[in-house]
N, C-alpha and C positions, 0 to 999 in steps of 0.2 A: 428667423429662422427655420428650418423643415430637418428634423429628427430622420434619420436614414429607415427607421421603424413606421415613420407615417403614411411609406412608402409602399406596406405592401397591403393585403387584406386580410384579417385573422379567417383562419378555418372557417366559423358561424358566418361572418359575413362573406366567403364565398360559396357558402351553400344556401345563404339567402341570396345570393346576383343571380343563379344558374337554378333555380326554383322562381325567381321572378323572369329570367330569360330563356322558359324552359319553351316557348310555344314560337322563341325567336330561333333557337336550337333545334325544333322539330320541322320545321320549316328548313332550315340553314342543310340538313342534312337531306331531306328531300328532292331539293336543287342538285346539290354534290352528288346523289345517286340516279341524277334524270340525265347530267353530264356528259354530251356525248362526246367531248374530247382527254375526258377521267377513264384509266384503267378500274374494273371491280377494284383491285389490291391495293389504286392509292385513294378512291372513295372506305373501304376499309378500316384504310391504318387511318384515316385523317377521323374520320367516327371512331374509331374504335379503340385506338392510342392513342391521337393527342388530344381530342374531345374529351375521351374517357378520362383522362389524365387529369383534367381542368374541373370538369363537369359529369362525375361518372353515373349519375340518376339518370341523368335528360340524353347522355349517350346512349345507355340500353333502354331504355324504354321510350314508349313511340308513338306518349300519352303523357299528360301535365297534373295536376290537381286543378289549375283554372282553366276556364273553358277554352278553344280559339273563338276570340272576338269575327264578331263577321261585322266585316269592312266591305262590303257590297255596296251598301248606301251610300256612303266616306265616295268609294271611285268613281261611281254615277255623277255624284252632285258635281267630284273636280268635272268630268268630262263637259258638266254642262248638262244633262238630263233630267233631273230635278229640278 
């Protein structure tokens, strides 16, 4: 039997998860800011309101503690170019 409290993350776990996903969050912000079908207000609402409620540090900052990985070689290998 699963205890209902096991289904929620602690505040410390949320912070750790947001830190671990920081680079992905930055990519998400870039994608939605460049989306042609979204209004500026909708983008800022998504980033500043919704994301800030979940991962406030990552929503407001544009850089992460961990460097963005360079995946160019992996992409080229998948294309069969290496």
